[in-house]
C-alpha positions in Angstrom: 14.0 -4.8 -32.8 10.2 -4.5 -33.3 8.2 -6.3 -30.6 4.6 -7.5 -30.6 2.3 -9.6 -28.4 1.2 -12.1 -31.1 2.8 -12.9 -34.4 0.9 -15.1 -36.9 2.6 -16.9 -39.7 0.2 -17.5 -42.7 -2.8 -15.5 -43.9 -5.3 -18.2 -44.8 -8.5 -18.8 -42.8 -6.7 -20.0 -39.7 -4.2 -17.1 -39.7 -6.7 -14.4 -40.5 -9.1 -15.6 -37.8 -6.3 -15.8 -35.2 -5.3 -12.3 -36.1 -8.9 -11.0 -35.7 -9.4 -12.7 -32.4 -6.1 -11.6 -31.0 -6.5 -8.0 -32.0 -10.1 -7.9 -30.8 -8.9 -9.0 -27.3 -6.4 -6.1 -27.2 -3.2 -7.8 -28.2 -0.7 -6.0 -30.5 -0.9 -8.4 -33.4 0.9 -8.8 -36.7 0.2 -11.3 -39.5 2.7 -12.3 -42.2 1.6 -13.7 -45.5 4.0 -14.1 -48.4 1.1 -13.7 -50.8 0.4 -15.3 -54.2 -1.1 -13.9 -57.4 -4.4 -15.1 -58.8 -6.2 -14.4 -62.1 -9.4 -13.4 -60.1 -7.7 -11.1 -57.5 -6.1 -7.7 -58.2 -3.5 -7.9 -55.4 -1.5 -10.5 -53.6 -3.3 -12.6 -51.1 -3.2 -15.9 -49.3 -3.0 -19.1 -51.3 -6.7 -19.3 -51.7 -7.0 -22.5 -53.6 -9.7 -24.9 -52.6 -12.8 -26.7 -53.9 -14.6 -24.4 -51.5 -17.8 -26.1 -50.4 -19.5 -25.4 -47.1 -21.9 -27.9 -45.4 -24.6 -26.6 -43.1 -23.1 -27.6 -39.7 -19.6 -26.5 -40.8 -20.8 -22.9 -40.4 -21.6 -23.6 -36.8 -18.2 -25.1 -36.3 -16.7 -21.9 -37.7 -18.7 -20.1 -35.0 -20.3 -17.7 -37.5 -23.9 -16.7 -37.9 -24.5 -17.6 -41.5 -26.3 -14.3 -42.0 -23.1 -12.3 -41.5 -21.2 -13.9 -44.4 -21.3 -11.5 -47.3 -23.7 -12.4 -50.2 -20.9 -12.0 -52.8 -19.0 -14.8 -51.1 -21.6 -17.4 -51.8 -21.9 -19.0 -55.3 -24.7 -21.6 -55.1 -27.0 -22.8 -52.5 -26.9 -26.6 -52.2 -29.6 -29.2 -51.6 -27.7 -32.4 -51.9 -24.5 -34.3 -52.5 -24.3 -37.0 -55.1 -21.8 -39.9 -54.8 -21.2 -41.8 -58.0 -19.7 -45.3 -57.9 -18.6 -47.4 -60.8 -22.1 -48.9 -61.1 -24.1 -47.3 -58.3 -25.2 -43.8 -57.1 -26.0 -42.4 -53.7 -27.7 -39.1 -53.0 -27.6 -37.4 -49.6 -29.9 -34.5 -49.0 -29.0 -34.0 -45.3 -25.8 -34.1 -43.3 -27.7 -35.6 -40.5 -26.3 -33.1 -38.0 -28.3 -30.2 -36.5 -27.4 -26.8 -37.9 -28.7 -23.3 -38.0 -28.2 -23.0 -41.8 -31.5 -23.9 -43.5 -30.2 -25.8 -46.5 -27.6 -28.5 -47.2 -24.8 -26.0 -47.7 -23.3 -23.8 -50.4 -20.3 -23.3 -52.6 -18.3 -20.2 -52.1 -15.6 -18.0 -53.7 -12.6 -18.9 -51.6 -10.6 -15.8 -52.4 -13.5 -13.5 -51.5 -14.0 -15.4 -48.2 -10.4 -15.1 -47.4 -10.4 -11.4 -48.2 -13.4 -10.9 -45.9 -11.6 -12.6 -43.1 -8.7 -10.2 -43.7 -11.0 -7.3 -43.6 -12.3 -8.4 -40.2 -8.8 -8.8 -38.9 -7.8 -5.4 -40.1 -10.9 -3.8 -38.7 -10.1 -5.4 -35.3 -6.7 -3.7 -35.3 -4.4 -6.4 -36.6 -1.4 -5.4 -38.7 -1.6 -7.5 -41.9 1.6 -7.6 -43.9 0.7 -9.4 -47.1 3.8 -9.8 -49.4 6.1 -10.4 -46.4 7.0 -13.9 -45.6 8.8 -15.5 -42.7 12.1 -17.2 -43.3 12.7 -18.7 -39.9 11.5 -18.8 -36.3 13.8 -19.1 -33.2 12.4 -19.7 -29.7 14.1 -18.5 -26.5 12.9 -20.9 -23.9 14.7 -19.1 -21.2 13.6 -15.6 -22.0 13.4 -13.1 -19.1 9.8 -12.4 -20.0 7.4 -13.0 -17.1 5.1 -14.7 -19.7 7.6 -17.3 -20.6 9.4 -18.1 -23.9 9.7 -15.5 -26.6 10.3 -15.8 -30.3 12.4 -14.1 -33.0 11.0 -14.1 -36.5 13.4 -13.5 -39.4 11.4 -12.0 -42.3 11.9 -12.4 -46.1 13.3 -8.9 -46.3 15.9 -9.7 -43.6 14.2 -7.7 -40.8 13.6 -9.4 -37.4 10.7 -9.1 -35.0 10.2 -10.4 -31.5 6.9 -11.9 -30.3 5.6 -13.2 -27.0 3.2 -15.7 -28.7 3.3 -17.3 -32.2 0.5 -18.9 -34.1 1.7 -21.1 -36.9 -0.9 -21.2 -39.7 1.2 -21.8 -42.8 -1.0 -24.4 -44.3 -0.3 -27.9 -45.5 3.1 -27.0 -46.9 4.3 -26.1 -43.3 7.3 -24.1 -44.5 7.9 -22.7 -41.0 6.0 -25.1 -38.8 8.2 -28.2 -39.3 11.5 -26.6 -38.4 9.9 -24.5 -35.7 8.4 -27.5 -33.9 11.2 -30.0 -34.5 13.4 -28.1 -32.0 11.0 -29.4 -29.2 10.9 -33.1 -30.3 13.5 -35.9 -29.9 14.9 -37.8 -32.9 12.5 -40.3 -34.3 9.5 -38.4 -33.0 10.0 -35.2 -34.8 7.1 -33.3 -36.3 8.6 -33.8 -39.7 8.2 -37.6 -39.2 4.4 -37.0 -38.9 3.7 -34.0 -41.1 6.4 -34.0 -43.9 4.4 -32.7 -46.8 5.0 -35.5 -49.4 3.9 -38.2 -46.9 1.2 -36.3 -45.1 -0.5 -34.5 -48.0 -2.5 -35.2 -51.1 -2.1 -33.1 -54.2 -5.3 -31.5 -55.7 -5.9 -30.2 -59.2 -9.0 -28.4 -60.4 -10.2 -26.6 -63.5 -12.9 -23.9 -64.0 -15.2 -25.1 -66.7 -18.2 -23.4 -68.4 -21.0 -25.9 -68.8 -24.0 -25.8 -71.2 -27.0 -24.8 -69.1 -28.7 -28.1 -69.6 -25.7 -29.9 -67.9 -25.1 -27.5 -65.1 -26.3 -28.9 -61.7 -26.5 -25.8 -59.5 -27.8 -27.3 -56.3 -25.5 -30.2 -55.6 -21.9 -31.3 -55.1 -20.8 -34.4 -57.1 -18.1 -36.9 -56.3 -16.9 -40.0 -58.2 -15.5 -42.7 -55.9 -13.7 -45.8 -57.1 -12.8 -44.2 -60.5 -9.1 -43.6 -59.8 -6.6 -45.5 -57.6 -5.2 -44.2 -54.4 -6.3 -43.8 -50.8 -9.2 -41.2 -50.8 -8.5 -40.3 -54.4 -11.5 -39.1 -56.3 -12.8 -36.5 -58.8 -15.4 -33.9 -57.9 -17.6 -31.2 -59.4 -18.6 -28.0 -57.5 -21.1 -25.5 -59.0 -19.8 -21.9 -59.1 -21.5 -18.7 -60.4 -23.4 -18.7 -63.6 -22.9 -22.1 -65.3 -19.2 -22.3 -64.3 -18.2 -25.4 -62.2 -14.9 -26.4 -60.7 -14.0 -29.9 -61.8 -11.1 -31.3 -59.8 -9.6 -34.2 -58.0 -7.3 -35.2 -55.2 -4.7 -38.0 -55.3 -1.7 -39.2 -53.3 1.6 -37.6 -53.9 4.2 -39.8 -55.5 2.0 -42.7 -56.4 3.0 -44.8 -59.4 1.1 -47.1 -61.7 3.2 -50.0 -60.3 1.6 -49.4 -56.9 -1.9 -50.2 -58.3 -2.6 -54.0 -58.0 -5.6 -54.0 -60.4 -5.5 -51.0 -62.7 -8.1 -52.5 -65.0 -10.8 -52.0 -62.3 -10.6 -48.2 -62.5 -12.7 -46.4 -65.0 -10.2 -43.5 -65.5 -7.3 -45.7 -66.3 -6.7 -47.1 -69.8 -4.9 -50.3 -70.9 -2.3 -48.3 -72.8 -1.2 -46.2 -69.7 2.4 -46.7 -68.8 2.1 -44.3 -65.9 -0.7 -42.7 -63.9 -2.4 -39.8 -65.7 -1.8 -36.2 -64.8 -4.6 -34.3 -63.1 -5.6 -32.6 -66.3 -5.7 -35.9 -68.1 -7.9 -37.4 -65.4 -10.3 -34.5 -65.7 -10.4 -34.9 -69.5 -11.2 -38.6 -69.2 -13.9 -38.0 -66.6 -15.6 -35.3 -68.8 -15.4 -37.5 -71.9 -16.9 -40.4 -70.0 -19.8 -38.4 -68.6 -20.6 -36.1 -71.6 -18.4 -37.1 -74.6 -21.2 -39.0 -76.4 -23.2 -35.9 -76.9 -20.8 -33.0 -76.4 -17.3 -32.0 -77.7 -15.8 -31.5 -74.2 -13.1 -28.9 -75.2 -15.5 -26.9 -77.3 -18.7 -27.2 -75.3 -17.3 -27.4 -71.8 -14.2 -25.1 -72.1 -11.8 -23.9 -69.4 -12.5 -20.4 -68.2 -9.1 -18.8 -68.2 -9.8 -15.7 -66.1 -10.3 -17.8 -62.9 -8.1 -19.4 -60.3 -4.4 -19.2 -59.9 -3.3 -19.7 -63.5 -5.5 -19.5 -66.6 -8.4 -21.3 -65.1 -6.5 -24.1 -63.3 -5.2 -24.6 -59.8 -2.8 -27.1 -58.2 -2.3 -27.2 -54.5 -1.5 -29.5 -51.6 -4.1 -30.7 -49.1 -3.2 -32.0 -45.6 -4.5 -35.6 -45.3 -3.3 -36.8 -42.0 -4.4 -36.8 -38.3 -3.7 -33.7 -36.3 -0.9 -32.9 -33.8 -1.0 -31.0 -30.5 0.9 -27.8 -30.2 3.9 -27.1 -27.9 2.0 -24.6 -25.8 4.7 -24.6 -23.2 6.8 -22.8 -25.7 4.1 -20.2 -26.3 3.3 -21.6 -29.8 0.0 -22.7 -31.2 -0.4 -24.5 -34.6 -3.8 -24.0 -36.3 -5.6 -25.2 -39.4 -4.0 -27.2 -42.1 -0.5 -26.8 -40.6 -1.6 -28.9 -37.6 -3.3 -31.5 -39.8 -6.9 -30.8 -39.1 -8.0 -31.2 -42.7 -10.0 -34.3 -43.2 -8.1 -37.2 -44.7 -11.5 -38.6 -45.9 -13.0 -35.6 -47.8 -10.2 -33.0 -47.6 -12.5 -30.4 -46.2 -10.7 -28.1 -43.8 -11.8 -24.5 -44.1 -14.3 -24.7 -41.2 -11.8 -26.3 -38.8 -9.1 -23.9 -39.9 -11.4 -20.9 -39.0 -12.3 -22.4 -35.6 -8.8 -23.4 -34.5 -7.5 -20.0 -35.6 -10.1 -18.2 -33.6 -9.3 -20.2 -30.5 -5.5 -19.8 -30.9 -5.8 -16.0 -31.3 -8.1 -15.5 -28.4 -6.0 -17.6 -26.0 -2.7 -16.0 -27.1 -4.1 -12.6 -26.5 -5.4 -13.4 -23.0 -2.2 -15.2 -21.9 -4.1 -18.5 -21.8 -2.4 -20.4 -24.5 -1.6 -23.3 -22.2 -5.2 -24.5 -22.6 -5.2 -24.5 -26.4 -4.9 -28.2 -27.0 -7.8 -28.9 -24.7 -10.0 -26.2 -26.1 -9.6 -27.1 -29.8 -10.4 -30.7 -29.0 -13.7 -29.7 -27.4 -14.6 -27.5 -30.3 -13.8 -29.7 -33.3 -13.0 -33.1 -31.7 -16.3 -34.7 -32.9 -15.6 -33.6 -36.5 -12.1 -35.0 -36.4 -13.2 -38.3 -35.0 -15.9 -38.7 -37.7 -13.4 -38.0 -40.4 -10.5 -40.1 -39.3 -12.9 -43.0 -38.6 -14.3 -42.8 -42.1 -10.8 -42.4 -43.6 -9.7 -45.6 -41.8 -12.7 -47.6 -43.1 -12.2 -46.6 -46.8 -8.4 -46.6 -46.8 -8.2 -49.9 -48.8 -11.5 -49.6 -50.8 -11.4 -50.7 -54.4 -14.2 -49.9 -56.9 -16.4 -52.8 -55.9 -16.2 -51.8 -52.3 -17.6 -48.3 -53.1 -20.5 -49.8 -55.0 -21.4 -52.0 -52.0 -21.0 -49.2 -49.5 -23.3 -46.9 -51.6 -25.9 -49.6 -51.9 -25.9 -50.2 -48.2 -26.2 -46.5 -47.3 -29.0 -46.1 -49.8 -30.9 -48.9 -48.0 -30.1 -47.4 -44.6 -31.1 -43.8 -45.3 -34.7 -43.9 -44.0 -35.7 -40.3 -43.2 -32.1 -39.2 -43.8 -30.8 -38.3 -40.4 -28.2 -40.2 -38.4 -30.6 -41.6 -35.9 -32.9 -42.9 -38.7 -29.9 -44.7 -40.3 -29.1 -46.3 -37.0 -32.7 -47.4 -36.5 -32.8 -49.1 -40.0 -29.6 -51.0 -39.5 -31.3 -54.4 -39.1 -33.7 -53.9 -42.0 -30.9 -52.9 -44.3 -29.1 -56.2 -43.7 -25.9 -57.7 -42.5 -23.8 -55.3 -44.7 -25.2 -52.3 -42.8 -24.5 -53.9 -39.5 -20.9 -54.5 -40.4 -20.4 -51.0 -41.8 -21.8 -49.3 -38.7 -20.0 -51.7 -36.4 -16.7 -50.9 -38.1 -17.4 -47.1 -37.8 -18.3 -47.3 -34.1 -15.3 -49.4 -33.3 -13.0 -46.9 -34.9 -14.7 -43.9 -33.3 -14.3 -45.6 -29.9 -10.6 -46.2 -30.6 -10.2 -42.4 -31.1 -12.1 -41.3 -28.0 -10.6 -38.9 -25.5 -8.4 -37.2 -28.2 -6.6 -40.4 -29.2 -6.7 -39.3 -32.9 -3.8 -36.9 -32.1 -0.7 -38.4 -33.5 1.9 -36.2 -31.6 0.7 -35.2 -28.1 1.6 -32.3 -26.0 3.5 -34.3 -23.5 5.9 -35.5 -26.2 7.4 -32.1 -26.6 10.4 -31.2 -24.4 11.4 -27.6 -23.4 
């Protein structure tokens, strides 16, 4: 049987970065990625579907110098984000967090970014096996190895491989992660209870649309809040290359119209609806609402069919839950979306996937995996706390709540940074005070890693 030091399941940003770091630290490393086709990629690659926006400080979280990222990865430099409520608007021109990148952020070509990470891993000496998936993982807790438990991976072609350490980076679908980790948890506290994809994920849908030049906003991200029902459900628009933009949305999986107490309050629902619209119908309604008075949407803002996964459209799951610790005592680390690090508030997860993958790969290669849960919390804990606190605050928001929140934040902005907002709390009124108090209270509740929903000491070996 083939034997390696580190085996990595999944070739997205977490897996590729784990492979690069493990190989760079001298470990014999193999990465398995089943691979998917895309209209804009010649060969199989990771499931590179994402709205793909990068904020300034996220680059620092990834632990990259922004100057080393290839130019052809970046689509548009950004100066702001615009939040559109049912009757209000809010523009943010700063994240309020110190960063080396000189502008608000950028949009990027997700497949090219993933391919660049694969190149780095290959150049470091990792064996990347794209097109080969993993069917199952069995752990021998009583292995004779002086380094502790070992693992047997059964591959999609029937072959088997033994690894000393495993990094699970199979994304929000968690095809291998759930079963692999459930063997270390008691009934009622299984990983599946926390991260089962239908309950722990949102579904996202996006279309690549060609806009008339006069409509294309190249320097900003745009989000519509309070337009569709569901916890953290919203449409977005991200500028791409030329005048192509990705228009998409996220929404909970399995939500029904009967679950919506006041459907008439949502701009993208219609009185004749007998069920919630599909992603494509939501996008059509949004574009008609924004531009239909002056433009024929299908003629003037057409889908660009040579992009994305399938004729200019993409559908994909996004993890929308709080993270879990890894069973490091079994020589296993979970990284990226598989562990639930993607924000439940804004569904941005690329930066934390990269960083957790780098940490997992380095620690596995240096026989230091026992410290993984502590190290990733130090690296991305502040980001996780911000996101889960905001997700809690807006969980039950309805359209009017979004309008009030945007009006409050507009009054609070001041010079735009976080300290200025805090200093202007009093002058912005009681609403600002309540909003900031709620945020601080939730952040305090998640201190010392309490945002983790399945802790390391709950695994048994």
